[in-house]
C-alpha positions in Angstrom: -0.3 0.0 -0.2 0.9 3.5 -0.6 0.9 6.6 1.9 -2.6 7.8 0.4 -4.4 4.7 1.0 -3.6 4.9 4.6 -5.0 8.7 4.5 -7.7 9.6 7.2 -8.2 5.9 8.4 -8.7 6.5 11.6 -10.9 9.6 10.9 -14.1 9.8 12.9 -17.4 11.8 12.1 -17.5 15.3 13.9 -19.9 15.1 16.4 -19.7 17.4 19.5 -18.3 15.0 22.2 -15.5 14.5 19.7 -14.6 18.3 19.7 -14.7 18.2 23.4 -12.5 15.3 23.3 -10.0 17.3 21.2 -10.7 20.2 23.5 -9.9 18.4 26.4 -7.0 16.9 25.0 -5.6 20.6 24.4 -6.1 21.7 27.6 -4.3 19.0 29.0 -1.3 19.5 27.1 -2.0 16.2 25.1 -1.8 15.8 21.2 -3.3 12.9 20.1 -1.0 10.5 17.4 -3.6 10.1 14.6 -3.9 13.3 14.0 -0.1 14.1 13.1 1.1 10.8 12.2 1.8 11.9 8.5 3.9 15.1 9.8 5.9 13.3 12.6 6.3 9.6 10.7 6.9 10.4 7.1 7.4 8.0 4.5 11.0 9.7 4.1 12.8 12.4 5.4 10.8 15.8 5.1 13.2 18.3 5.7 12.1 21.8 6.2 15.5 23.0 4.9 15.4 23.4 1.6 18.8 23.3 -1.1 20.1 26.6 -1.7 23.1 28.4 -3.0 25.4 31.2 -1.4 27.6 33.1 -3.8 30.7 34.5 -2.5 30.3 37.6 -5.0 27.6 38.3 -2.6 29.0 37.5 0.5 32.4 39.0 0.8 30.9 42.2 -0.1 28.6 42.3 2.6 31.6 40.8 5.1 33.5 44.1 3.6 30.6 46.4 4.9 30.5 44.8 8.2 34.0 45.0 8.6 33.6 48.7 8.0 30.0 49.1 10.1 30.4 46.8 13.0 33.7 46.7 15.6 34.8 43.3 17.3 34.8 43.4 20.8 33.5 41.7 23.8 29.6 40.9 23.6 29.2 40.2 20.1 32.6 38.6 20.2 32.4 38.0 16.6 31.8 39.5 13.4 30.3 36.4 11.9 27.7 36.5 9.6 25.4 33.5 9.5 24.1 31.5 6.5 20.5 31.5 7.2 18.5 28.6 5.9 15.5 30.2 3.9 13.3 26.8 4.9 14.1 27.1 8.9 11.7 30.4 9.8 14.4 33.5 10.0 16.9 31.3 12.5 20.6 31.5 11.8 21.0 27.8 11.2 22.1 26.3 7.9 20.4 22.8 8.5 18.8 21.6 11.6 22.1 20.5 13.3 25.0 22.9 11.6 25.6 26.3 11.6 28.1 27.9 8.9 28.8 31.7 8.9 31.7 34.0 6.9 33.8 35.3 9.6 35.6 39.0 9.2 38.5 40.2 10.9 40.3 43.8 9.5 43.7 44.7 9.7 45.1 44.2 13.2 42.1 43.6 14.6 41.7 40.8 17.7 38.7 39.1 18.4 38.9 38.1 22.3 38.9 34.6 24.0 36.5 32.6 24.7 35.5 29.1 25.1 31.6 27.0 24.2 30.2 23.4 24.9 29.7 23.8 20.9 32.3 22.6 18.4 33.5 24.7 15.8 36.4 24.8 12.9 37.3 27.4 10.4 38.1 26.8 6.5 40.0 29.4 4.9 39.0 29.8 1.1 41.6 32.9 0.4 44.2 34.6 2.2 46.7 34.7 5.2 47.7 36.5 8.1 45.6 35.6 10.8 46.5 33.7 13.5 43.9 31.8 15.9 45.1 30.8 19.4 43.6 27.6 20.9 44.1 27.0 24.4 46.8 29.3 24.3 48.6 27.7 21.1 48.8 29.9 17.7 47.6 28.2 15.2 48.5 30.0 11.5 45.5 30.6 9.2 46.2 30.1 5.6 44.1 29.5 2.4 43.1 25.8 1.8 43.4 25.0 5.7 40.9 23.4 8.1 41.4 24.7 11.7 39.4 23.2 14.8 38.4 24.5 17.8 36.5 21.6 19.5 34.2 22.1 22.0 35.3 23.7 25.5 38.8 25.2 24.3 39.4 28.7 24.5 40.0 30.4 21.4 40.7 34.0 19.9 42.0 35.5 16.8 44.1 38.1 15.8 45.1 39.5 12.4 48.8 40.4 12.2 48.8 41.9 8.8 47.4 45.5 7.0 44.8 43.3 5.5 41.5 41.9 6.2 40.8 38.4 6.4 37.5 36.5 5.6 36.8 32.8 6.4 33.8 30.5 6.8 32.8 28.6 10.3 31.1 25.6 10.9 29.3 24.6 14.3 27.4 22.2 16.0 25.3 24.9 17.2 21.6 24.0 16.0 21.8 20.5 17.5 23.3 21.9 21.0 20.7 24.4 21.3 17.8 22.0 20.3 19.8 19.5 22.7 20.2 22.2 25.5 23.7 21.2 26.0 25.3 24.8 25.2 27.7 26.1 27.9 29.8 29.6 27.0 32.5 31.5 28.9 34.6 34.3 28.4 38.2 34.1 28.4 40.7 37.1 27.9 40.1 40.3 26.5 42.8 40.0 23.8 44.3 36.8 23.0 47.2 34.7 25.6 49.8 34.7 22.9 50.3 37.1 20.0 53.2 34.7 18.9 52.9 34.2 14.9 54.8 30.8 14.5 54.8 28.9 11.3 53.5 25.8 13.1 51.5 25.3 16.0 52.6 23.4 18.8 49.7 21.1 18.5 51.3 20.7 14.8 54.8 20.1 15.7 53.6 17.1 18.5 51.0 15.5 15.9 51.7 16.3 12.4 53.7 13.4 11.3 51.7 10.5 9.1 52.0 7.6 11.1 53.8 8.5 13.8 52.2 8.8 17.5 53.5 10.7 20.1 54.2 8.3 23.4 53.8 10.8 25.8 50.1 11.2 24.3 48.7 7.7 24.1 45.3 8.3 25.6 42.5 9.1 22.7 40.7 12.0 22.7 37.3 13.0 21.5 38.4 15.4 19.4 41.7 15.8 17.2 44.2 17.3 19.0 45.5 18.5 15.5 44.4 22.0 15.5 45.7 22.7 11.7 45.4 20.6 8.6 47.6 22.4 6.0 46.6 22.5 2.5 49.5 21.3 1.1 49.2 17.7 2.7 45.6 18.0 1.5 46.3 18.7 -2.2 49.0 16.1 -2.4 47.2 13.6 -1.4 44.2 14.4 -3.7 47.0 14.6 -6.9 48.3 11.0 -5.6 44.9 9.6 -5.9 44.3 10.9 -9.2 47.7 10.0 -10.5 47.1 6.2 -9.2 44.1 5.8 -11.0 45.8 6.9 -14.4 47.7 4.2 -13.6 44.7 1.6 -13.1 44.8 1.7 -9.4 41.8 1.7 -7.0 42.9 4.9 -5.8 39.3 7.3 -6.0 35.7 7.1 -4.7 34.4 6.9 -8.3 36.0 7.8 -11.9 37.2 11.1 -11.9 36.4 11.7 -7.9 39.2 11.7 -5.4 38.0 12.8 -1.6 39.9 12.4 1.6 38.6 12.7 5.1 40.2 14.8 7.6 40.6 12.3 10.9 41.9 12.5 14.5 44.9 11.1 14.4 44.4 9.5 18.3 41.2 7.4 16.9 41.2 7.5 13.2 37.8 8.6 13.5 36.3 11.7 12.9 38.1 15.4 13.6 35.3 16.5 16.0 32.1 13.9 17.7 29.5 16.1 15.8 31.0 17.2 12.5 32.6 15.6 9.3 34.9 17.4 7.3 35.9 16.0 4.4 37.4 17.5 0.8 36.7 16.5 -2.7 38.2 17.1 -6.4 36.9 16.3 -9.7 38.4 15.9 -12.7 37.3 18.4 -15.5 34.2 16.8 -17.0 33.5 14.4 -14.4 29.5 14.1 -13.1 28.9 12.4 -10.0 25.9 10.0 -9.9 22.7 11.8 -8.1 22.3 10.2 -4.4 20.5 10.9 -1.3 21.7 10.7 2.2 20.0 10.9 5.5 22.1 13.7 7.8 22.5 17.5 6.0 26.2 18.9 4.0 27.2 21.9 3.3 29.6 22.6 0.7 32.2 25.5 -0.4 33.8 25.7 -3.6 37.4 26.0 -2.8 38.7 26.2 -6.5 37.3 26.1 -10.1 33.8 26.1 -11.7 31.2 23.6 -11.8 27.4 22.9 -11.3 25.6 21.2 -8.6 22.2 19.6 -9.1 19.8 20.1 -6.0 16.5 18.2 -6.5 17.0 18.5 -10.0 17.6 22.4 -10.1 20.9 23.2 -11.6 23.2 25.8 -10.2 26.4 27.1 -11.2 29.3 27.3 -9.0 32.7 28.9 -9.0 35.1 29.8 -6.3 33.8 30.7 -2.5 30.2 29.8 -3.0 28.4 27.7 -0.6 25.5 25.2 -0.9 23.4 23.5 1.2 22.1 20.1 1.0 19.6 19.0 3.7 18.7 15.4 4.6 17.4 13.1 1.8 17.7 15.8 -0.8 19.0 14.3 -4.2 22.3 16.0 -5.2 24.7 15.6 -7.8 28.1 17.5 -8.8 29.9 18.3 -12.4 33.1 20.1 -13.1 33.5 22.5 -15.8 37.3 22.5 -14.5 38.8 20.9 -12.3 36.4 21.2 -9.2 38.0 21.4 -6.1 35.2 21.3 -2.6 35.1 21.7 1.1 32.7 19.6 2.5 31.1 19.4 6.4 28.6 17.1 7.5 26.3 16.0 10.5 27.5 12.4 9.8 29.1 11.2 12.8 25.8 12.1 14.8 23.7 10.0 12.1 26.3 6.9 12.3 26.4 6.9 15.8 22.5 7.0 16.6 22.6 4.2 13.5 20.0 6.6 11.1 22.9 6.7 8.1 21.0 5.8 4.8 22.3 6.3 1.2 20.7 5.7 -1.8 23.0 6.5 -5.2 21.0 6.5 -8.5 18.1 4.9 -7.1 19.6 1.4 -5.7 19.0 1.0 -2.2 17.6 2.8 0.7 
Protein backbone atom coordinates (compact mmCIF):
# COMPACT_ATOMS: atom_id res chain seq x y z
CA UNK A 1 0.00 0.00 0.00
CA UNK A 2 1.15 3.51 -0.68
CA UNK A 3 0.98 6.47 1.67
CA UNK A 4 -2.24 7.83 0.19
CA UNK A 5 -4.11 4.58 0.83
CA UNK A 6 -3.67 5.06 4.57
CA UNK A 7 -4.89 8.66 4.62
CA UNK A 8 -7.64 9.41 7.14
CA UNK A 9 -8.07 5.76 8.15
CA UNK A 10 -8.79 6.85 11.75
CA UNK A 11 -10.86 9.92 10.90
CA UNK A 12 -14.01 9.87 13.04
CA UNK A 13 -17.35 11.49 12.35
CA UNK A 14 -17.44 15.08 13.60
CA UNK A 15 -19.62 15.21 16.71
CA UNK A 16 -19.89 17.52 19.73
CA UNK A 17 -18.43 14.75 21.86
CA UNK A 18 -15.38 14.41 19.57
CA UNK A 19 -14.82 18.17 19.52
CA UNK A 20 -14.96 18.18 23.31
CA UNK A 21 -12.46 15.31 23.43
CA UNK A 22 -10.01 17.29 21.31
CA UNK A 23 -10.59 20.41 23.43
CA UNK A 24 -9.79 18.40 26.54
CA UNK A 25 -6.65 17.04 24.89
CA UNK A 26 -5.52 20.59 24.18
CA UNK A 27 -6.30 21.78 27.68
CA UNK A 28 -4.24 18.92 29.10
CA UNK A 29 -1.29 19.57 26.77
CA UNK A 30 -1.92 16.34 24.88
CA UNK A 31 -1.83 15.54 21.17
CA UNK A 32 -3.26 12.35 19.68
CA UNK A 33 -0.92 10.52 17.31
CA UNK A 34 -3.63 9.84 14.73
CA UNK A 35 -3.95 13.52 13.82
CA UNK A 36 -0.24 14.06 13.15
CA UNK A 37 1.41 10.80 12.08
CA UNK A 38 2.06 12.02 8.52
CA UNK A 39 4.10 14.92 9.94
CA UNK A 40 6.12 13.13 12.61
CA UNK A 41 6.53 9.74 10.88
CA UNK A 42 6.82 10.43 7.13
CA UNK A 43 7.55 7.62 4.67
CA UNK A 44 10.85 9.35 3.79
CA UNK A 45 12.51 12.39 5.39
CA UNK A 46 10.71 15.65 4.64
CA UNK A 47 13.16 18.33 5.76
CA UNK A 48 12.02 21.85 6.49
CA UNK A 49 15.47 23.03 5.42
CA UNK A 50 15.70 23.61 1.68
CA UNK A 51 18.58 23.39 -0.79
CA UNK A 52 20.16 26.79 -1.32
CA UNK A 53 23.24 28.38 -2.88
CA UNK A 54 25.06 31.42 -1.45
CA UNK A 55 27.34 33.25 -3.89
CA UNK A 56 30.74 34.35 -2.60
CA UNK A 57 30.49 37.40 -4.85
CA UNK A 58 27.53 38.51 -2.73
CA UNK A 59 28.75 37.31 0.69
CA UNK A 60 32.20 38.84 0.67
CA UNK A 61 31.14 42.45 -0.08
CA UNK A 62 28.60 42.25 2.75
CA UNK A 63 31.34 41.04 5.08
CA UNK A 64 33.54 43.94 3.97
CA UNK A 65 30.75 46.41 4.69
CA UNK A 66 30.29 44.83 8.12
CA UNK A 67 34.01 45.27 8.71
CA UNK A 68 33.68 49.01 8.10
CA UNK A 69 30.57 49.46 10.26
CA UNK A 70 30.63 46.89 13.10
CA UNK A 71 33.54 46.69 15.58
CA UNK A 72 34.78 43.41 16.98
CA UNK A 73 34.61 43.27 20.76
CA UNK A 74 33.33 41.75 23.94
CA UNK A 75 29.66 40.83 23.82
CA UNK A 76 29.11 40.21 20.12
CA UNK A 77 32.55 38.56 20.17
CA UNK A 78 32.85 37.82 16.44
CA UNK A 79 32.05 39.58 13.18
CA UNK A 80 30.39 36.44 11.84
CA UNK A 81 27.43 36.42 9.44
CA UNK A 82 25.36 33.26 9.69
CA UNK A 83 23.92 31.63 6.58
CA UNK A 84 20.20 31.28 7.30
CA UNK A 85 18.43 28.47 5.47
CA UNK A 86 15.28 29.92 3.83
CA UNK A 87 13.22 26.98 5.06
CA UNK A 88 14.01 27.34 8.76
CA UNK A 89 11.91 30.35 9.66
CA UNK A 90 14.54 33.06 9.96
CA UNK A 91 16.90 31.20 12.29
CA UNK A 92 20.61 31.58 11.58
CA UNK A 93 20.90 27.84 10.94
CA UNK A 94 22.05 26.41 7.64
CA UNK A 95 20.51 23.03 8.61
CA UNK A 96 18.73 21.76 11.75
CA UNK A 97 22.09 20.49 13.07
CA UNK A 98 24.72 22.78 11.50
CA UNK A 99 25.65 26.45 11.56
CA UNK A 100 27.82 28.14 8.94
CA UNK A 101 29.03 31.71 8.71
CA UNK A 102 31.48 33.96 6.97
CA UNK A 103 33.74 35.62 9.53
CA UNK A 104 35.67 38.81 8.77
CA UNK A 105 38.62 40.22 10.71
CA UNK A 106 40.05 43.59 9.78
CA UNK A 107 43.69 44.72 9.75
CA UNK A 108 45.39 44.47 13.16
CA UNK A 109 42.11 43.46 14.81
CA UNK A 110 41.77 40.98 17.66
CA UNK A 111 38.69 38.89 18.44
CA UNK A 112 38.68 38.24 22.23
CA UNK A 113 38.97 34.78 23.69
CA UNK A 114 36.03 32.68 24.78
CA UNK A 115 35.00 29.05 24.88
CA UNK A 116 31.76 27.13 24.38
CA UNK A 117 30.49 23.59 24.47
CA UNK A 118 29.77 23.70 20.74
CA UNK A 119 32.37 22.24 18.38
CA UNK A 120 33.76 24.57 15.73
CA UNK A 121 36.11 24.71 12.77
CA UNK A 122 37.35 27.28 10.27
CA UNK A 123 38.12 26.76 6.60
CA UNK A 124 40.08 29.34 4.61
CA UNK A 125 39.21 29.83 0.94
CA UNK A 126 41.53 32.81 0.47
CA UNK A 127 44.07 34.89 2.39
CA UNK A 128 46.50 34.62 5.27
CA UNK A 129 47.85 36.66 8.15
CA UNK A 130 45.45 35.63 10.92
CA UNK A 131 46.39 33.37 13.81
CA UNK A 132 43.74 31.62 15.88
CA UNK A 133 44.93 30.94 19.42
CA UNK A 134 43.43 27.67 20.71
CA UNK A 135 44.00 26.92 24.40
CA UNK A 136 47.02 29.21 24.26
CA UNK A 137 48.52 27.65 21.11
CA UNK A 138 48.86 30.12 18.16
CA UNK A 139 47.72 28.45 14.91
CA UNK A 140 48.42 30.03 11.52
CA UNK A 141 45.41 30.35 9.19
CA UNK A 142 46.20 30.16 5.47
CA UNK A 143 44.45 29.34 2.20
CA UNK A 144 43.12 25.79 2.06
CA UNK A 145 43.69 25.08 5.76
CA UNK A 146 41.15 23.43 8.04
CA UNK A 147 41.46 24.76 11.60
CA UNK A 148 39.73 23.08 14.55
CA UNK A 149 38.31 24.51 17.76
CA UNK A 150 36.76 21.54 19.58
CA UNK A 151 34.17 22.14 22.26
CA UNK A 152 35.29 23.89 25.47
CA UNK A 153 38.64 25.06 24.04
CA UNK A 154 39.43 28.72 24.65
CA UNK A 155 40.04 30.53 21.37
CA UNK A 156 40.54 34.00 19.96
CA UNK A 157 41.91 35.39 16.70
CA UNK A 158 44.30 38.17 15.79
CA UNK A 159 45.16 39.67 12.42
CA UNK A 160 48.86 40.43 12.21
CA UNK A 161 48.68 42.24 8.86
CA UNK A 162 47.42 45.45 7.27
CA UNK A 163 44.87 43.49 5.21
CA UNK A 164 41.48 42.03 6.18
CA UNK A 165 40.79 38.32 6.04
CA UNK A 166 37.61 36.28 5.76
CA UNK A 167 36.90 32.58 6.20
CA UNK A 168 33.98 30.26 6.91
CA UNK A 169 33.05 28.97 10.35
CA UNK A 170 31.16 25.74 10.91
CA UNK A 171 29.61 24.69 14.23
CA UNK A 172 27.04 22.31 15.68
CA UNK A 173 25.09 25.21 17.26
CA UNK A 174 21.57 24.09 16.17
CA UNK A 175 22.14 20.55 17.43
CA UNK A 176 23.51 21.85 20.73
CA UNK A 177 20.68 24.36 21.12
CA UNK A 178 17.94 21.84 20.40
CA UNK A 179 19.37 19.40 22.92
CA UNK A 180 20.13 21.97 25.65
CA UNK A 181 23.81 21.12 26.00
CA UNK A 182 25.32 24.58 25.49
CA UNK A 183 27.71 26.32 27.88
CA UNK A 184 29.68 29.53 27.24
CA UNK A 185 32.49 31.29 29.11
CA UNK A 186 34.40 34.52 28.43
CA UNK A 187 38.18 34.38 28.36
CA UNK A 188 40.83 37.06 27.99
CA UNK A 189 39.83 40.33 26.33
CA UNK A 190 42.74 39.86 23.95
CA UNK A 191 44.51 36.60 23.11
CA UNK A 192 46.89 34.84 25.45
CA UNK A 193 49.74 34.57 22.92
CA UNK A 194 50.44 36.98 20.05
CA UNK A 195 53.24 34.85 18.62
CA UNK A 196 53.05 34.08 14.90
CA UNK A 197 54.79 30.72 14.42
CA UNK A 198 54.59 28.94 11.08
CA UNK A 199 53.49 25.77 12.86
CA UNK A 200 51.56 25.44 16.12
CA UNK A 201 52.78 23.35 19.00
CA UNK A 202 50.03 20.84 18.30
CA UNK A 203 51.24 20.38 14.72
CA UNK A 204 54.83 19.94 15.85
CA UNK A 205 53.67 17.11 18.09
CA UNK A 206 50.98 15.46 15.93
CA UNK A 207 51.42 16.29 12.23
CA UNK A 208 53.71 13.39 11.35
CA UNK A 209 51.93 10.77 9.19
CA UNK A 210 51.70 7.36 10.81
CA UNK A 211 53.58 8.44 13.92
CA UNK A 212 52.18 8.98 17.40
CA UNK A 213 54.02 10.51 20.37
CA UNK A 214 54.39 8.04 23.24
CA UNK A 215 53.72 10.93 25.59
CA UNK A 216 50.14 11.11 24.25
CA UNK A 217 48.70 7.59 24.13
CA UNK A 218 45.26 8.46 25.45
CA UNK A 219 42.57 8.71 22.75
CA UNK A 220 40.79 12.05 22.57
CA UNK A 221 37.16 12.84 21.68
CA UNK A 222 38.26 15.50 19.19
CA UNK A 223 41.47 15.75 17.20
CA UNK A 224 44.47 17.22 19.04
CA UNK A 225 45.71 18.52 15.68
CA UNK A 226 44.43 22.09 15.33
CA UNK A 227 45.48 22.59 11.71
CA UNK A 228 45.20 20.41 8.61
CA UNK A 229 47.39 22.09 6.01
CA UNK A 230 46.46 22.60 2.37
CA UNK A 231 49.76 21.29 1.02
CA UNK A 232 49.00 17.86 2.54
CA UNK A 233 45.40 17.84 1.35
CA UNK A 234 46.42 18.84 -2.17
CA UNK A 235 49.14 16.19 -2.34
CA UNK A 236 46.80 13.43 -1.17
CA UNK A 237 44.19 14.32 -3.80
CA UNK A 238 46.80 14.64 -6.54
CA UNK A 239 48.21 11.20 -5.76
CA UNK A 240 44.76 9.59 -5.81
CA UNK A 241 44.17 10.83 -9.36
CA UNK A 242 47.68 9.82 -10.47
CA UNK A 243 47.06 6.33 -9.10
CA UNK A 244 43.77 6.25 -10.97
CA UNK A 245 45.69 7.09 -14.14
CA UNK A 246 47.83 4.02 -13.44
CA UNK A 247 44.75 1.82 -13.14
CA UNK A 248 44.86 1.55 -9.35
CA UNK A 249 41.70 1.67 -7.16
CA UNK A 250 42.44 4.94 -5.38
CA UNK A 251 39.39 7.18 -6.00
CA UNK A 252 35.82 6.95 -4.71
CA UNK A 253 34.53 6.89 -8.28
CA UNK A 254 36.02 7.59 -11.71
CA UNK A 255 37.50 11.09 -11.76
CA UNK A 256 36.53 11.81 -8.15
CA UNK A 257 39.26 11.97 -5.50
CA UNK A 258 38.29 12.63 -1.89
CA UNK A 259 39.76 12.63 1.61
CA UNK A 260 38.34 12.72 5.12
CA UNK A 261 40.11 14.68 7.83
CA UNK A 262 40.61 12.39 10.84
CA UNK A 263 41.49 12.43 14.51
CA UNK A 264 45.01 10.90 14.71
CA UNK A 265 44.27 9.32 18.10
CA UNK A 266 41.29 7.27 16.86
CA UNK A 267 41.19 7.38 13.07
CA UNK A 268 37.63 8.68 13.42
CA UNK A 269 36.12 12.06 12.67
CA UNK A 270 37.92 15.22 13.77
CA UNK A 271 35.06 16.12 16.13
CA UNK A 272 32.19 14.05 17.55
CA UNK A 273 29.41 15.95 15.76
CA UNK A 274 31.02 17.20 12.54
CA UNK A 275 32.65 15.38 9.61
CA UNK A 276 35.03 17.29 7.32
CA UNK A 277 36.04 16.18 3.83
CA UNK A 278 37.66 17.54 0.68
CA UNK A 279 36.66 16.51 -2.85
CA UNK A 280 38.40 16.99 -6.20
CA UNK A 281 36.70 16.25 -9.52
CA UNK A 282 38.52 16.01 -12.84
CA UNK A 283 37.24 18.28 -15.60
CA UNK A 284 34.07 16.74 -17.07
CA UNK A 285 33.39 14.43 -14.12
CA UNK A 286 29.72 14.01 -13.17
CA UNK A 287 28.85 12.35 -9.87
CA UNK A 288 25.78 10.10 -9.74
CA UNK A 289 22.72 11.56 -7.99
CA UNK A 290 22.54 10.49 -4.38
CA UNK A 291 20.46 11.03 -1.26
CA UNK A 292 21.78 10.80 2.29
CA UNK A 293 20.20 10.99 5.72
CA UNK A 294 21.73 13.98 7.45
CA UNK A 295 22.81 17.33 6.06
CA UNK A 296 25.93 18.67 4.36
CA UNK A 297 27.42 22.03 3.41
CA UNK A 298 29.92 22.49 0.57
CA UNK A 299 32.19 25.40 -0.33
CA UNK A 300 33.93 25.66 -3.68
CA UNK A 301 37.64 26.08 -3.05
CA UNK A 302 38.77 26.31 -6.65
CA UNK A 303 37.39 25.85 -10.14
CA UNK A 304 33.95 25.98 -11.70
CA UNK A 305 31.09 23.54 -12.06
CA UNK A 306 27.45 22.93 -11.30
CA UNK A 307 25.40 21.32 -8.58
CA UNK A 308 21.99 19.75 -9.14
CA UNK A 309 19.78 19.88 -6.03
CA UNK A 310 16.37 18.21 -6.37
CA UNK A 311 16.62 18.56 -10.17
CA UNK A 312 17.51 22.28 -10.02
CA UNK A 313 20.92 23.11 -11.50
CA UNK A 314 23.07 25.97 -10.20
CA UNK A 315 26.43 27.21 -11.46
CA UNK A 316 29.22 27.40 -8.91
CA UNK A 317 32.46 29.33 -8.73
CA UNK A 318 35.21 29.87 -6.18
CA UNK A 319 33.89 30.59 -2.68
CA UNK A 320 30.25 29.72 -3.37
CA UNK A 321 28.49 27.65 -0.70
CA UNK A 322 25.51 25.34 -0.96
CA UNK A 323 23.54 23.23 1.49
CA UNK A 324 22.16 19.72 0.99
CA UNK A 325 19.39 18.97 3.53
CA UNK A 326 18.57 15.41 4.56
CA UNK A 327 17.41 13.12 1.74
CA UNK A 328 17.69 15.81 -0.93
CA UNK A 329 19.05 14.45 -4.22
CA UNK A 330 22.31 16.05 -5.31
CA UNK A 331 25.05 15.63 -7.88
CA UNK A 332 28.06 17.59 -9.12
CA UNK A 333 29.55 18.31 -12.54
CA UNK A 334 33.05 19.72 -13.04
CA UNK A 335 33.59 22.26 -15.83
CA UNK A 336 37.23 22.62 -14.76
CA UNK A 337 39.17 20.79 -12.10
CA UNK A 338 36.69 21.26 -9.28
CA UNK A 339 37.81 21.40 -5.63
CA UNK A 340 35.22 21.47 -2.82
CA UNK A 341 35.39 21.43 0.97
CA UNK A 342 32.50 19.60 2.66
CA UNK A 343 31.25 19.33 6.24
CA UNK A 344 28.31 17.36 7.56
CA UNK A 345 26.53 15.95 10.60
CA UNK A 346 27.39 12.38 9.53
CA UNK A 347 29.01 11.41 12.88
CA UNK A 348 25.71 12.06 14.65
CA UNK A 349 23.68 10.10 12.10
CA UNK A 350 26.06 7.16 12.08
CA UNK A 351 26.46 6.94 15.85
CA UNK A 352 22.69 6.97 16.36
CA UNK A 353 22.08 4.40 13.61
CA UNK A 354 20.11 6.70 11.29
CA UNK A 355 22.62 6.88 8.42
CA UNK A 356 21.26 5.79 5.05
CA UNK A 357 22.38 6.49 1.48
CA UNK A 358 20.71 5.98 -1.89
CA UNK A 359 22.80 6.28 -5.06
CA UNK A 360 21.15 6.37 -8.50
CA UNK A 361 17.98 4.81 -7.09
CA UNK A 362 19.78 1.67 -5.81
CA UNK A 363 19.15 0.71 -2.18
CA UNK A 364 17.67 2.79 0.59
